[in-house]
C-alpha positions in Angstrom: 54.6 73.2 -37.9 55.0 72.2 -34.3 51.1 71.7 -33.9 50.9 69.3 -36.8 53.6 67.2 -35.2 51.6 67.2 -31.9 48.4 66.5 -33.5 49.2 64.1 -36.1 52.0 61.9 -34.9 50.9 58.6 -32.8 51.9 59.2 -29.0 54.5 56.5 -28.9 56.5 58.2 -31.7 57.2 61.4 -29.7 57.9 60.5 -26.2 61.5 60.6 -25.7 62.9 57.3 -24.3 63.5 57.3 -20.6 61.3 60.2 -19.7 58.9 58.2 -17.6 57.2 61.4 -16.2 56.1 62.5 -19.8 55.0 59.1 -20.5 52.8 59.0 -17.7 51.0 62.4 -18.4 50.3 61.1 -21.9 48.9 58.0 -20.7 46.4 60.2 -18.5 45.7 62.1 -21.7 42.3 61.7 -23.1 42.8 63.2 -26.2 42.0 61.0 -29.1 44.6 61.5 -31.5 42.5 59.8 -34.6 40.0 62.5 -33.9 42.6 65.1 -33.4 44.0 64.6 -36.9 40.5 65.3 -38.3 40.0 68.2 -35.9 43.3 69.8 -37.0 42.5 69.2 -40.7 39.0 70.8 -40.7 40.0 73.8 -38.5 42.9 74.7 -40.6 40.8 74.6 -43.8 38.1 77.1 -42.2 35.6 74.2 -41.7 33.3 74.9 -38.9 33.2 72.3 -36.2 29.4 72.1 -35.2 27.9 70.7 -32.1 25.6 68.5 -34.3 25.8 66.5 -37.4 23.4 64.7 -39.8 23.2 61.1 -39.8 21.9 59.4 -43.1 21.3 55.9 -41.8 18.9 57.1 -39.0 18.0 60.5 -40.9 18.5 62.3 -37.6 20.9 65.0 -36.1 23.4 63.5 -33.8 26.1 65.0 -31.5 29.4 65.4 -33.5 32.4 63.4 -32.0 34.8 66.1 -33.1 32.9 68.8 -31.2 32.6 66.5 -28.0 36.4 65.7 -28.5 37.3 69.5 -28.3 34.8 70.2 -25.7 36.0 67.5 -23.5 39.9 68.6 -24.0 39.5 72.2 -24.6 42.4 73.3 -22.5 44.8 70.9 -24.2 43.5 71.8 -27.7 43.6 75.5 -26.8 47.3 75.2 -25.9 48.3 73.3 -28.9 46.7 75.7 -31.3 48.4 78.6 -29.3 51.6 77.0 -29.9 51.1 77.5 -33.6 49.9 81.1 -33.3 46.3 80.5 -33.5 43.3 80.4 -31.4 40.3 78.2 -31.3 37.3 79.9 -30.5 34.5 78.3 -28.5 31.3 79.8 -29.9 28.9 77.5 -27.7 27.7 75.5 -30.9 30.8 75.3 -32.9 34.3 75.8 -32.9 36.4 77.6 -35.4 40.2 78.9 -35.7 41.4 82.6 -35.8 45.1 83.9 -35.9 45.6 85.4 -32.7 48.0 87.9 -34.1 45.4 89.6 -37.0 41.8 88.7 -36.1 39.4 89.4 -33.4 37.7 86.7 -31.9 34.3 87.7 -33.2 35.5 87.2 -36.7 35.6 84.2 -39.0 38.9 82.9 -39.6 40.2 81.4 -42.9 36.8 82.1 -44.1 35.8 85.1 -46.3 33.3 86.9 -44.1 31.6 88.9 -46.6 31.1 85.8 -48.6 29.6 83.7 -46.0 27.3 86.3 -44.7 26.3 87.3 -48.1 25.4 83.9 -49.0 23.5 83.5 -45.7 21.4 86.5 -46.6 20.8 85.4 -50.0 19.5 82.0 -48.8 17.3 83.1 -46.1 15.8 86.2 -47.8 15.1 84.1 -51.2 13.7 81.1 -49.4 11.4 82.9 -46.8 10.4 85.9 -49.0 10.7 85.2 -52.6 9.6 81.5 -52.4 7.2 82.1 -49.8 8.5 79.3 -47.2 8.8 79.1 -43.6 12.2 79.5 -42.0 11.7 76.1 -40.7 12.4 74.8 -44.3 15.8 76.0 -43.9 16.7 74.3 -40.3 14.3 71.1 -40.5 16.0 68.0 -41.9 12.4 66.7 -43.0 12.2 69.9 -45.4 15.4 71.6 -46.6 16.1 73.1 -49.9 18.0 72.4 -52.9 19.5 74.2 -56.0 16.1 73.7 -57.7 14.4 76.1 -55.2 16.3 78.9 -56.8 15.5 78.5 -60.5 13.8 81.8 -60.9 16.7 83.9 -59.1 18.1 85.0 -62.5 15.2 87.3 -62.8 16.4 89.1 -59.5 19.0 91.4 -60.2 20.0 92.3 -56.5 20.7 88.7 -55.9 23.0 88.3 -59.2 24.8 91.4 -58.1 25.6 90.4 -54.6 26.8 86.8 -56.0 29.0 88.5 -58.6 30.4 91.0 -56.2 31.4 88.4 -53.4 32.7 85.9 -56.2 30.1 83.2 -55.2 29.2 83.2 -59.1 26.0 81.5 -58.9 23.5 79.5 -56.8 25.6 76.3 -57.0 28.6 78.1 -55.9 27.0 79.7 -53.0 25.7 76.3 -51.6 29.0 74.6 -52.2 30.8 77.1 -50.2 28.5 77.3 -47.2 28.6 73.3 -47.3 32.4 73.0 -47.6 32.7 75.4 -44.8 30.2 73.5 -42.6 27.4 76.1 -42.4 25.1 73.8 -44.1 24.1 70.0 -43.5 23.3 67.8 -46.4 20.4 65.1 -45.8 20.1 61.9 -47.6 17.4 63.5 -49.8 20.0 65.7 -51.1 18.4 68.6 -49.5 20.4 71.3 -47.5 19.5 72.7 -43.9 21.6 75.3 -41.7 23.9 73.6 -39.3 24.8 75.1 -35.8 27.1 77.6 -37.3 24.7 78.7 -40.1 22.0 79.4 -37.8 24.3 81.3 -35.4 25.1 83.7 -38.2 21.4 84.0 -39.0 20.8 85.0 -35.4 23.8 87.4 -35.4 22.4 89.1 -38.5 18.8 89.3 -37.1 20.1 90.7 -33.8 22.5 93.2 -35.5 19.9 94.3 -38.2 16.6 93.4 -36.2 15.5 91.3 -39.4 12.8 88.9 -38.8 12.6 85.5 -40.3 8.7 85.3 -39.8 6.3 84.0 -42.3 6.2 86.6 -45.4 3.0 88.5 -45.0 2.9 88.3 -41.4 2.8 91.6 -39.2 6.4 90.7 -37.7 7.9 89.9 -41.2 10.4 92.3 -42.6 12.5 92.4 -45.7 16.4 91.7 -45.6 18.2 94.2 -47.8 21.2 92.4 -49.2 22.5 95.8 -50.6 22.2 97.4 -47.0 24.1 94.4 -45.6 26.9 94.4 -48.0 27.4 98.0 -47.6 27.4 98.0 -43.8 30.1 95.2 -44.0 27.6 92.7 -42.7 
């Protein structure tokens, strides 16, 4: 694939000898080839490149070097992916790929949309409504959630039905998919929180379906109907 050659091979290995004009351009190129390899690998696997990442050493949220690399050299990355028939989509707080021949820009590429959205819906509804926790527990690194929080989910037929229908299988599978694709961050306490892309999907679902994530029992709280979400194509 042409793109993999451009991204992965060190600069001095593909500059035609004697082509000083091209060499000068590449010397002025600010692309970090070490980061570009990671960017290419992650995006091709359907992993979201979020604006922020979790740092275990400082137990804090820090800017993501991969995101900054794309942001600072967007035109060059955009061109490289287009040469391979792909398009890198800038969703403000994260980047992802789409196949420009078959997918619309607002669709997640290489990621099963129904699976991801269903997992997010189960996560938000169960933690905020069935467990009675604040939405902040899904976004604040000092709180977070773990698989243990879902110990009573087997009693909820609707959730089990959705997990089976979307081939998430179980809670462990659900969390793994979200984490592997970059929709969750994992803290040093083995807790998970929504990443930039995860929070973006929650916002999208809320806007589309006018769903509230306010504290259960409050006047503004509304129930997320997982069946309705699945039937409407999320």
